[in-house]
C-alpha positions as CSV (number, residue, x, y, z in Angstrom):
1,M,-20.7,47.1,-1.8
2,K,-20.4,50.6,-3.3
3,S,-19.4,50.9,-6.9
4,K,-15.7,51.8,-7.2
5,V,-14.4,54.7,-9.3
6,L,-10.6,55.2,-9.8
7,V,-9.7,58.9,-10.2
8,V,-6.3,59.5,-11.8
9,E,-5.3,63.1,-11.6
10,D,-1.8,64.6,-10.9
11,E,-3.3,68.0,-9.7
12,E,-4.2,67.5,-6.0
13,L,-6.9,70.2,-5.9
14,M,-8.7,68.7,-8.9
15,R,-8.3,65.2,-7.5
16,T,-9.9,66.4,-4.2
17,I,-12.8,68.0,-6.1
18,L,-13.5,64.9,-8.1
19,R,-13.4,62.6,-5.0
20,Q,-15.8,64.8,-3.1
21,L,-18.2,65.1,-6.1
22,L,-18.3,61.3,-6.7
23,E,-18.5,60.4,-3.0
24,D,-21.5,62.7,-2.6
25,E,-23.2,60.6,-5.2
26,G,-22.5,57.4,-3.3
27,Y,-19.5,56.1,-5.2
28,Q,-16.5,54.5,-3.5
29,V,-13.5,56.6,-4.8
30,L,-9.9,55.4,-5.2
31,S,-7.4,58.0,-6.3
32,A,-3.9,58.1,-7.8
33,D,-1.6,60.9,-8.7
34,S,0.2,59.0,-11.5
35,A,-0.4,56.3,-14.1
36,E,2.0,54.0,-12.3
37,T,0.1,54.2,-9.0
38,A,-3.2,53.9,-10.9
39,L,-2.1,50.6,-12.4
40,E,-1.2,49.2,-9.0
41,I,-4.6,50.2,-7.7
42,F,-6.5,48.9,-10.8
43,S,-4.7,45.5,-10.6
44,S,-5.6,44.9,-7.0
45,N,-9.2,46.3,-6.8
46,D,-12.4,45.5,-8.6
47,V,-12.6,48.9,-10.3
48,A,-15.7,49.5,-12.3
49,V,-14.9,52.9,-13.9
50,T,-11.6,54.7,-14.3
51,L,-11.6,58.5,-14.7
52,T,-8.2,59.8,-15.9
53,D,-6.6,63.0,-17.0
54,I,-5.0,62.8,-20.4
55,K,-2.0,65.0,-19.6
56,M,0.1,64.0,-16.6
57,A,3.7,63.9,-15.6
58,G,5.3,60.6,-16.6
59,K,2.9,58.3,-18.5
60,D,-0.1,60.1,-19.9
61,G,-3.7,59.1,-19.9
62,L,-3.6,57.4,-23.3
63,Q,-0.7,55.2,-22.2
64,L,-2.6,54.3,-19.0
65,L,-5.6,53.5,-21.1
66,D,-3.5,51.0,-23.2
67,Q,-2.2,49.3,-20.1
68,I,-5.6,49.0,-18.4
69,K,-7.1,47.6,-21.6
70,T,-4.2,45.0,-21.6
71,I,-5.3,43.9,-18.1
72,D,-9.0,44.0,-18.9
73,D,-10.3,44.6,-22.4
74,E,-13.8,45.3,-21.0
75,A,-12.5,48.1,-18.7
76,I,-14.5,51.3,-18.7
77,V,-12.1,54.3,-19.0
78,I,-13.3,58.0,-19.3
79,I,-10.6,60.5,-20.5
80,M,-10.5,64.1,-19.1
81,T,-8.6,66.8,-20.8
82,A,-8.3,70.6,-20.9
83,Y,-7.2,70.2,-24.5
84,S,-10.3,69.8,-26.5
85,S,-8.6,68.7,-29.7
86,V,-10.5,66.4,-32.0
87,D,-7.3,64.4,-32.6
88,S,-7.0,63.6,-28.9
89,A,-10.6,62.6,-28.7
90,I,-10.4,60.3,-31.7
91,S,-7.1,58.8,-30.4
92,A,-8.7,58.0,-27.0
93,L,-11.8,56.5,-28.5
94,R,-9.9,54.4,-31.0
95,K,-7.8,53.0,-28.1
96,G,-11.0,51.9,-26.4
97,A,-12.0,54.8,-24.1
98,Y,-15.6,54.8,-23.1
99,D,-16.1,58.5,-23.4
100,Y,-14.2,61.8,-23.5
101,I,-14.9,65.0,-21.5
102,T,-13.2,68.4,-21.4
103,K,-12.2,70.6,-18.5
104,P,-13.6,72.7,-17.1
105,F,-16.7,70.5,-17.0
106,V,-20.2,70.9,-15.7
107,N,-20.6,68.7,-12.6
108,E,-24.0,67.3,-13.8
109,D,-22.5,66.4,-17.2
110,L,-19.6,64.5,-15.6
111,L,-21.9,62.7,-13.1
112,Q,-24.2,61.6,-16.0
113,T,-21.2,60.3,-18.0
114,V,-20.0,58.3,-14.9
115,K,-23.6,57.0,-14.4
116,N,-23.9,55.9,-18.0
117,A,-20.5,54.2,-17.7
118,F,-21.6,52.2,-14.7
119,Q,-24.7,51.0,-16.7
120,T,-22.5,49.9,-19.5
121,K,-20.2,48.0,-17.1
122,E,-23.3,46.3,-15.6
123,L,-24.3,45.2,-19.1
124,F,-20.8,43.7,-19.6
125,R,-21.1,41.8,-16.4
126,E,-24.6,40.5,-17.3
127,N,-23.4,39.4,-20.7
128,R,-20.4,37.6,-19.1
129,S,-22.7,35.9,-16.6
130,L,-25.0,34.9,-19.5
131,R,-22.1,33.5,-21.5
132,R,-21.0,31.5,-18.4
133,E,-24.6,30.1,-17.9
134,L,-24.7,29.1,-21.6
135,S,-21.3,27.5,-21.2
136,K,-22.5,25.5,-18.2
137,H,-25.5,24.4,-20.2
138,Y,-23.7,23.3,-23.3
139,S,-20.2,22.3,-22.1
140,F,-21.2,18.8,-21.2
141,L,-23.1,18.1,-24.4
142,E,-20.3,16.2,-26.1
143,I,-19.7,14.1,-23.0
144,I,-22.5,11.5,-23.3
145,G,-23.5,9.3,-20.5
146,N,-25.8,8.8,-17.5
147,S,-23.6,6.3,-15.6
148,E,-22.9,7.1,-12.0
149,S,-19.1,7.0,-12.6
150,L,-19.4,9.7,-15.2
151,Q,-21.8,11.8,-13.1
152,E,-19.2,11.7,-10.3
153,V,-16.8,13.3,-12.8
154,F,-19.4,16.0,-13.7
155,R,-20.0,16.8,-10.1
156,L,-16.2,17.2,-9.5
157,V,-15.8,19.4,-12.5
158,E,-18.6,21.7,-11.3
159,K,-16.9,22.0,-7.9
160,V,-13.4,22.8,-9.2
161,A,-14.1,24.7,-12.4
162,D,-14.3,28.2,-11.0
163,T,-11.0,28.0,-9.1
164,N,-7.4,28.6,-10.2
165,A,-6.2,25.2,-9.0
166,S,-4.0,23.1,-11.3
167,I,-5.8,20.0,-12.5
168,L,-4.5,16.6,-13.6
169,I,-6.8,14.5,-15.7
170,Q,-5.9,10.8,-15.9
171,G,-7.6,8.3,-18.1
172,E,-7.1,5.9,-21.0
173,S,-6.8,7.1,-24.6
174,G,-10.1,8.0,-26.0
175,T,-11.9,8.6,-22.7
176,G,-12.5,12.3,-23.4
177,K,-9.7,14.1,-21.4
178,E,-9.7,17.2,-23.6
179,L,-13.5,17.4,-23.5
180,I,-13.3,17.5,-19.7
181,A,-10.6,20.1,-19.8
182,R,-12.8,22.3,-22.1
183,S,-15.7,21.8,-19.8
184,I,-13.6,23.0,-16.9
185,H,-12.6,26.1,-18.9
186,F,-16.1,27.0,-20.1
187,N,-17.5,26.6,-16.6
188,S,-15.0,29.0,-15.1
189,R,-14.6,32.8,-15.0
190,R,-11.9,32.3,-17.6
191,S,-14.4,31.2,-20.2
192,V,-14.3,34.4,-22.2
193,K,-10.5,34.1,-22.6
194,P,-8.6,31.6,-24.7
195,F,-8.5,27.8,-24.3
196,L,-5.3,26.6,-25.9
197,A,-4.1,23.0,-26.1
198,I,-0.9,21.2,-27.0
199,N,0.2,17.6,-27.2
200,C,3.5,17.4,-25.3
201,G,4.5,14.2,-27.1
202,A,3.8,15.4,-30.7
203,L,6.8,17.8,-31.0
204,P,10.6,17.5,-30.7
205,E,12.0,19.0,-27.5
206,S,13.4,22.2,-29.0
207,L,10.2,23.0,-30.9
208,L,8.0,22.2,-27.8
209,E,10.0,24.6,-25.7
210,S,9.5,27.4,-28.2
211,E,5.8,26.6,-28.5
212,L,5.3,26.7,-24.8
213,F,7.6,29.6,-23.6
214,G,8.1,31.6,-26.8
215,H,11.3,32.9,-28.4
216,T,13.0,36.1,-29.4
217,K,13.9,37.1,-33.0
218,G,17.2,35.5,-34.1
219,S,17.4,33.1,-31.1
220,F,17.7,30.2,-33.5
221,T,17.7,29.5,-37.2
222,G,14.2,30.3,-38.6
223,A,13.2,32.6,-35.7
224,T,12.4,35.5,-37.9
225,A,10.2,37.3,-35.3
226,D,9.4,37.3,-31.6
227,K,6.9,34.6,-30.5
228,K,4.8,34.9,-27.4
229,G,4.4,31.1,-26.8
230,L,1.3,29.4,-25.5
231,F,1.7,30.3,-21.8
232,R,1.4,34.0,-22.7
233,S,-1.0,33.5,-25.6
234,A,-3.5,31.9,-23.1
235,E,-3.4,35.0,-20.9
236,G,-6.4,35.1,-18.7
237,G,-7.6,31.7,-20.0
238,T,-6.6,28.1,-19.8
239,L,-3.6,26.1,-21.2
240,F,-4.2,22.4,-21.7
241,L,-1.0,20.2,-21.7
242,D,-2.1,16.9,-23.1
243,E,0.1,13.8,-22.7
244,I,2.2,15.5,-20.1
245,A,4.1,12.3,-19.3
246,E,5.8,12.6,-22.7
247,M,7.4,15.9,-21.8
248,P,11.3,15.6,-21.9
249,Q,12.8,15.9,-18.4
250,M,14.7,19.1,-19.3
251,L,11.5,20.8,-20.1
252,Q,9.9,19.4,-17.0
253,V,12.3,21.5,-15.0
254,K,11.4,24.7,-16.9
255,L,7.7,23.9,-16.6
256,L,8.0,23.5,-12.8
257,R,9.7,26.9,-12.6
258,A,7.0,28.5,-14.7
259,L,4.3,27.1,-12.5
260,Q,6.1,28.1,-9.3
261,E,6.9,31.7,-10.4
262,H,4.0,32.3,-12.8
263,E,6.6,33.5,-15.4
264,V,8.3,32.1,-18.4
265,M,11.7,32.7,-20.0
266,P,11.4,32.9,-23.8
267,V,14.1,31.0,-25.8
268,G,17.0,33.5,-26.4
269,S,15.9,35.9,-23.7
270,S,17.3,36.6,-20.3
271,V,14.2,38.4,-19.1
272,A,11.4,36.5,-17.5
273,V,7.8,37.4,-18.4
274,K,4.8,37.0,-16.1
275,F,1.7,35.1,-17.3
276,D,-1.8,34.4,-16.0
277,A,-3.1,31.2,-17.4
278,R,-4.7,28.2,-15.6
279,I,-2.9,24.9,-16.3
280,I,-4.7,21.7,-16.9
281,A,-2.6,18.6,-17.7
282,A,-3.6,15.2,-18.9
283,T,-2.1,11.8,-19.4
284,N,-3.0,8.2,-20.3
285,K,-0.2,6.9,-18.1
286,N,-0.1,6.4,-14.3
287,L,2.1,9.4,-13.3
288,E,2.9,7.9,-9.9
289,N,4.4,4.9,-11.7
290,E,6.3,7.3,-14.0
291,V,7.6,9.1,-10.9
292,A,8.7,5.8,-9.3
293,E,10.6,4.9,-12.5
294,N,12.3,8.3,-12.5
295,R,10.7,9.3,-15.8
296,F,8.7,12.1,-14.4
297,R,9.7,14.6,-11.7
298,E,8.1,14.1,-8.4
299,D,7.9,17.8,-7.5
300,L,6.3,18.6,-10.9
301,F,3.8,15.8,-10.3
302,Y,2.6,17.3,-7.0
303,R,2.5,20.8,-8.5
304,L,0.2,19.6,-11.3
305,N,-1.8,17.2,-9.2
306,V,-3.6,19.7,-6.9
307,I,-6.9,18.3,-8.2
308,E,-7.0,14.9,-9.8
309,I,-9.8,13.8,-12.1
310,S,-9.9,10.1,-13.2
311,L,-12.0,9.3,-16.2
312,P,-13.7,5.9,-16.3
313,S,-13.0,3.7,-19.3
314,L,-15.9,2.7,-21.5
315,R,-15.7,-0.8,-20.1
316,E,-16.6,0.7,-16.7
317,R,-19.7,2.4,-18.0
318,R,-21.2,0.0,-20.5
319,E,-24.7,1.3,-19.7
320,D,-23.7,4.5,-21.6
321,I,-22.9,2.7,-24.8
322,P,-26.5,2.8,-26.3
323,L,-26.6,6.6,-25.6
324,L,-23.3,7.0,-27.3
325,V,-24.3,4.9,-30.3
326,K,-27.5,7.0,-30.8
327,H,-25.4,10.2,-30.5
328,F,-22.9,9.1,-33.1
329,I,-25.6,7.9,-35.5
330,S,-27.4,11.3,-35.2
331,K,-24.0,13.1,-35.8
332,F,-23.2,11.1,-38.9
333,A,-26.7,11.4,-40.3
334,R,-26.4,15.2,-40.0
335,E,-23.0,15.2,-41.6
336,Q,-24.2,13.1,-44.6
337,N,-27.5,14.9,-44.8
338,T,-29.5,11.6,-44.5
339,I,-31.9,10.0,-42.1
340,E,-30.9,8.3,-38.9
341,K,-30.6,4.5,-38.8
342,A,-31.9,2.0,-36.3
343,V,-29.5,-0.6,-34.7
344,T,-30.6,-4.2,-34.4
345,T,-30.8,-5.8,-31.0
346,E,-28.0,-8.2,-32.0
347,A,-25.7,-5.4,-33.1
348,M,-26.4,-3.3,-30.0
349,S,-25.7,-6.3,-27.8
350,A,-22.4,-6.8,-29.6
351,L,-21.5,-3.2,-29.1
352,V,-22.4,-3.2,-25.4
353,N,-20.4,-6.3,-24.7
354,F,-17.2,-5.6,-26.7
355,N,-14.1,-4.8,-24.6
356,W,-13.4,-1.3,-26.0
357,Q,-9.6,-0.8,-25.5
358,G,-9.8,2.5,-27.5
359,N,-12.8,3.7,-25.5
360,V,-15.2,6.3,-26.9
361,R,-13.0,7.1,-29.9
362,E,-12.9,3.5,-31.0
363,L,-16.7,3.2,-30.6
364,Q,-17.2,6.3,-32.7
365,N,-15.0,4.9,-35.5
366,A,-16.9,1.6,-35.4
367,I,-20.3,3.4,-35.7
368,Q,-19.0,5.6,-38.5
369,R,-17.9,2.5,-40.4
370,A,-21.2,0.7,-39.7
371,F,-23.2,3.7,-40.8
372,I,-21.4,3.9,-44.1
373,L,-21.6,0.2,-44.9
374,S,-25.2,-0.4,-43.7
375,G,-28.5,-0.2,-45.5
376,E,-31.7,1.0,-43.7
377,E,-30.5,-0.3,-40.4
378,I,-27.2,-1.3,-38.7
379,N,-26.9,-5.0,-38.1
380,I,-24.3,-7.4,-36.8
381,D,-22.7,-7.9,-40.2
382,N,-21.9,-4.1,-40.5
383,L,-19.6,-4.2,-37.4
384,P,-15.9,-5.0,-37.5
385,T,-15.1,-8.7,-37.3
386,K,-13.4,-8.5,-33.9
387,I,-16.6,-7.1,-32.4
388,K,-18.8,-9.8,-34.0
389,N,-16.4,-12.6,-32.9
390,T,-16.3,-11.3,-29.3
391,S,-20.1,-11.2,-29.0
392,E,-21.1,-14.6,-30.5
393,N,-21.8,-16.4,-27.1
394,F,-24.1,-13.7,-25.9
395,F,-26.7,-14.4,-28.7
396,E,-27.4,-17.9,-27.4
397,M,-29.0,-16.4,-24.2
398,R,-32.7,-16.2,-24.2
399,D,-35.3,-15.8,-21.5
400,P,-37.9,-18.5,-20.6
401,K,-40.3,-17.2,-23.3
402,G,-37.7,-17.6,-26.0
403,L,-37.1,-13.8,-26.2
404,R,-33.8,-12.2,-26.3
405,P,-32.9,-10.6,-23.0
406,T,-32.5,-6.8,-22.4
407,L,-29.0,-5.4,-22.5
408,E,-29.0,-5.0,-18.7
409,E,-30.1,-8.6,-18.3
410,M,-27.3,-9.8,-20.6
411,E,-24.8,-7.8,-18.5
412,R,-26.2,-9.3,-15.3
413,R,-25.9,-12.9,-16.6
414,Y,-22.4,-12.3,-17.8
415,I,-21.2,-10.9,-14.5
416,T,-23.0,-13.7,-12.6
417,D,-21.3,-16.3,-14.8
418,V,-17.9,-14.7,-14.2
419,L,-18.5,-14.7,-10.4
420,K,-19.4,-18.4,-10.4
421,T,-16.3,-19.2,-12.4
422,V,-14.0,-17.5,-9.8
423,G,-15.9,-18.9,-6.8
424,E,-17.6,-15.6,-5.9
425,D,-14.2,-13.9,-5.6
426,K,-15.2,-10.3,-6.4
427,N,-11.6,-9.0,-6.7
428,A,-10.9,-11.7,-9.3
429,A,-14.2,-11.0,-11.1
430,A,-13.5,-7.3,-11.2
431,E,-10.1,-8.0,-12.7
432,I,-11.5,-10.3,-15.4
433,L,-14.3,-7.9,-16.2
434,D,-11.7,-5.1,-16.3
435,I,-13.8,-2.8,-14.1
436,D,-13.1,-1.2,-10.7
437,L,-14.2,-3.2,-7.6
438,S,-16.5,-0.3,-6.6
439,T,-18.2,-0.5,-10.0
440,L,-18.8,-4.2,-9.6
441,Y,-20.4,-3.7,-6.1
442,R,-22.6,-0.9,-7.5
443,K,-23.8,-3.2,-10.3
444,L,-24.5,-6.1,-8.0
445,K,-26.5,-3.8,-5.7
446,R,-28.6,-2.6,-8.6
447,Y,-29.3,-6.2,-9.7
448,E,-30.6,-6.9,-6.2
449,E,-33.0,-4.0,-6.5
450,I,-34.4,-5.1,-9.8
């Protein structure tokens, strides 16, 4: 594809001269005779460099520069003027112009300036690409685990990240819904723009509306200035709506309209304002059940649920617990500027077999407590009482040589024992184990291969 140059000049002869000059150099030239037309062209085309006259009928080149920079703060704009005043030059450069040339110009000088501008634009693109590659490399670091269920989530994130589709993340509290939302953002083309998050259940209805949609000065007591709101503050980026099921129904209506029209109505205003932000919502409730109980709007559910990501509980990926334990120990050692601690087999077994209702967040709290209370190593006595009590029967199991079994062997024995108890009824066993039936089948298949 040829590199696109947008020429903005209200004098037809000069516009024709510039077009011919640039096309002879191999550029694809788009032209406009006004700032208004130029904005329309810029918004709908991948323009690399804009070349605009500073003095035009209607909006001038400096006003056009401001508006282009609002759309793309990395836009390359070259200002042309027949008025070679230092004040105009400084004003243009301060507003973010790439360069400034005066008319009449030498053709070779103008072409060299445009060439330099394209090289700068390419550097911007390379830097953006590098940032995205770095984001891809680091965005999953805080989501620890090698289990197949978690890898399935990673694969789905990679597929949907660089789209604009709305995403609904469902999972129990503590499973890492916001981490997944951040991973989606940092693996998308929006990664260089803001990621903003709000808990929809943490604020009263009136305050939540103002936080989301903004307000005008004087619209209510305490509104001493205009406020943009999160939808507009996240322009070009991502807005994460956590605990979406807690949103009051009146606001659900306004949210639905915002998503349908891509515009918001600030509190106290009668003028709708456009926004461009990707919406990711999350909940620890089953939204289909909430819809059935008339607590959540069905049309909003389908608008949010274009792509659904279901996060597995920690009980469904117990094989990841040793990795998580090691990660948290390393983290707390760094924070306290001390050495890492080992975990005894007995303590690790207890951690693996505990029924973590609070998921990763509860595990992190338990490890932090144990790290603080322990000596050179973390043992069973450093863990909370409920974890010790749950695990006692597991420590009676030993292999024929009198050695304690591996964590995988302990899990296999436990699942086998549960299956025997329910007469090999896998549905009943999965319910007792509190794991998906597919997870149980996957584990049984792995045991057959050992």
